[in-house]
C-alpha atoms as one frame of an Amber mdcrd trajectory, in Angstrom:
protein
   0.000   0.000   0.000   1.335   3.386  -0.966   0.235   6.955  -0.143   1.527
  10.480   0.435   4.077  10.938   3.194   2.014  13.745   4.742  -1.750  13.435
   5.057  -3.751  16.524   6.037  -7.258  17.046   7.314  -9.592  18.256   4.568
  -7.283  17.247   1.704  -8.189  13.979   0.026  -5.315  11.604  -0.628  -4.961
   8.821  -3.199  -3.876   5.406  -1.899  -2.669   2.622  -4.150  -2.530  -1.150
  -3.702  -0.122  -3.270  -5.774   0.311  -6.976  -6.355   3.971  -7.942  -6.125
   5.849 -11.224  -6.043   8.478 -12.399  -3.582  11.104 -10.371  -5.403   9.098
  -7.160  -5.087   8.164  -7.019  -8.755   4.627  -6.268 -10.012   2.424  -9.309
 -10.597  -0.600  -9.091 -12.872  -3.872 -10.490 -11.571  -5.147 -13.559 -13.473
  -8.658 -12.834 -12.126 -10.400 -10.044 -10.272  -8.994  -9.606  -6.756 -11.525
  -8.219  -4.248 -10.003  -6.435  -1.269 -11.820  -5.210   1.843 -10.643  -1.945
   3.438 -10.971  -1.416   7.179  -9.996   1.667   9.198  -9.435   1.111  12.903
 -10.741   4.595  13.733 -13.459   5.456  11.249 -13.860   8.888  12.817 -10.531
   9.967  11.331 -10.894   8.846   7.699 -13.555   8.132   5.135 -12.843   5.598
   2.379 -14.574   2.848   0.351 -15.266  -0.434   2.106 -13.721  -2.447  -0.742
 -11.904  -2.183  -4.048 -11.034  -4.592  -6.840  -7.827  -5.143  -8.753  -9.168
  -6.129 -12.187  -7.883  -8.993 -14.265  -4.744  -8.091 -16.177  -3.785  -5.288
 -13.807  -1.406  -5.249 -10.862  -2.768  -2.254  -8.914  -5.860  -0.342  -7.873
  -6.401   3.188  -6.587  -8.818   4.531  -3.989  -9.484   7.879  -2.326  -9.124
   8.534   1.385 -10.759  11.604   2.926  -9.095  12.609   6.230 -11.690  14.050
   8.618  -9.752  14.736  11.807  -6.200  14.783  13.112  -4.805  11.680  14.738
  -3.304   8.250  14.104  -5.146   5.178  12.886  -4.508   1.860  11.173  -5.770
   0.792   7.761  -6.001  -2.949   7.003  -6.436  -4.785   3.688  -8.171  -8.161
   3.704  -8.505 -10.577   0.789  -8.900 -14.335   0.352  -6.069 -14.406  -2.178
  -3.659 -12.203  -0.189  -2.133 -12.100   3.308  -3.389  -9.475   5.778  -1.716
  -6.100   5.262  -1.962  -3.298   7.848  -0.359   0.120   7.961  -0.506   2.953
  10.454  -1.106   6.453   9.086  -0.914   9.854  10.790  -3.286  12.629   9.816
  -2.216  16.194  10.495  -4.510  19.172  10.875  -3.720  22.200   8.727  -5.031
  24.375  11.548  -2.752  24.347  14.596  -4.194  23.791  18.043  -3.644  26.993
  20.006  -3.876  27.820  23.701  -3.122  31.069  25.492  -2.218  31.474  29.153
  -2.250  34.729  31.122  -3.505  35.864  34.536  -7.235  36.539  34.789  -6.734
  39.662  36.919  -3.773  41.931  37.619  -3.007  45.162  39.474  -2.820  48.385
  37.468   0.914  48.753  38.213   1.747  45.123  37.341   3.561  44.037  34.179
   2.401  40.592  33.108   3.256  37.891  30.548   0.981  36.011  28.140   2.046
  32.799  26.389   0.690  31.153  23.231   1.289  27.431  22.650   0.949  25.950
  19.144   0.617  22.195  18.629  -0.454  19.644  16.035  -1.188  16.056  17.008
   0.024  16.940  20.520   3.454  17.885  19.139   4.874  21.434  19.430   5.020
  23.485  16.240   8.358  25.269  15.894   9.047  28.391  13.850   5.465  29.504
  13.193   4.950  33.240  12.758   3.063  34.995  15.570   1.266  38.322  15.109
   0.277  40.043  18.363  -2.530  42.560  18.881  -2.997  44.240  22.264  -5.690
  46.682  23.378  -5.697  48.418  26.749  -1.978  47.842  27.271   1.517  48.535
  25.955   3.640  45.756  24.454   7.159  45.660  25.837   8.789  42.478  24.523
   7.183  39.884  22.240   8.306  36.734  20.426   7.778  36.976  16.641   7.599
  33.184  16.257   7.183  29.997  18.264  10.282  28.477  19.855  11.465  24.902
  20.296   8.622  24.195  22.733   5.995  25.634  20.387   5.534  28.648  22.687
   5.682  32.412  22.118   5.447  35.017  24.901   4.658  38.704  25.229   5.187
  41.199  28.074   2.464  43.823  28.581   2.026  46.924  30.761  -1.690  47.690
  31.344  -3.050  51.200  30.820  -6.788  50.522  30.986  -9.362  48.676  33.071
  -9.111  45.652  30.732  -6.395  44.293  28.461  -7.323  42.358  25.312  -4.756
  40.037  23.711  -5.091  38.395  20.286  -2.403  36.154  18.808  -2.529  34.922
  15.195  -0.272  31.998  14.279   0.587  30.971  10.717   3.371  29.475   8.627
   4.586  26.478   6.659   1.478  24.654   5.403  -0.694  25.651   8.354  -3.656
  27.964   7.893  -3.731  31.114  10.059  -5.423  30.553  13.411  -6.111  32.979
  16.245  -6.571  32.767  19.992  -7.549  35.538  22.417  -7.579  36.377  26.108
  -9.036  39.206  28.220  -7.340  40.300  31.450  -9.108  42.418  34.077  -7.098
  45.235  35.654  -7.771  46.062  39.303  -7.854  49.840  39.763  -6.111  51.333
  42.822  -8.427  52.302  45.713  -9.186  56.013  45.437  -9.630  58.232  48.554
 -12.602  60.461  47.945 -12.208  63.971  49.413  -9.637  65.073  51.950  -9.312
  64.293  55.601 -12.293  65.218  57.699 -11.690  68.587  59.290 -12.540  68.896
  62.989 -15.567  71.047  63.650 -14.797  74.504  64.947 -16.133  75.265  68.403
 -18.727  77.997  68.675 -17.532  80.458  71.254 -20.425  82.894  70.802 -22.614
  83.582  73.831 -26.018  84.970  74.346 -27.335  87.121  77.148 -31.010  86.624
  77.829 -31.252  85.278  74.276 -29.699  88.442  72.789 -26.343  88.562  71.044
 -24.195  90.992  73.091 -22.676  92.384  69.868 -26.034  93.951  69.177 -25.720
  95.787  72.482 -22.043  96.675  72.315 -22.047  98.147  68.813 -24.577 100.936
  69.454 -22.722 101.847  72.632 -19.467 102.058  70.713 -21.053 104.257  68.086
 -22.443 106.593  70.787 -19.077 106.824  72.497 -17.338 107.680  69.255 -19.886
 110.396  68.557 -19.370 111.858  72.011 -15.598 112.035  71.552 -15.886 113.701
  68.174 -18.325 116.267  69.537 -16.051 117.060  72.473 -13.180 117.744  70.095
 -15.374 119.873  67.851 -15.071 117.537  64.868 -18.698 116.534  64.719 -21.055
 118.869  63.016 -24.752 118.493  63.227 -26.766 119.769  60.331 -30.020 121.464
  61.041
């Protein structure tokens, strides 16, 4: 059985079956050879249940439609032939992305977010990473995934919420994005100044009457008397 070295989700692949002798040379069928096809995990691939190598031919072709990423085994069964099984790995063209960052931070705290890119549980190295940040300032960011499939970014918040979007692409993988929102705790604000102590009221009343009302007329009369004595007060008729 022969097929492409790399099999991707969503891209049909052509498999071939050949009749060969003990020396590895093609052998032509003297009659039709019916072969049953069985996939161990039918959720990963779709293919015909059987094919036939016609008389006078030494091979047959059939299409396999990969449906999901993973590893499965395909077996060929025929009365005229020994059992043949082969394990195939199907790779997704869209990487599996995760992003990790704190859910909440303080307004004065610089934090780090990390994107991890994988396919079939294996890290994807060297994929391009485009970062978009709202509500914060990017300090340092990785432009591509490293040997562990990770890329990190350092952010200083300048709003009540920081939005992070990372888009990963490269090689034969389609662009894929992942996002995260981080809440920023605002510092506790002190409303108003310190409470001022109340000023004591030193005013007094005499029989319910403010003494100022009594003193002022007396003062005015005294001043008038002094001016008159000195001859500086003139009274108009």
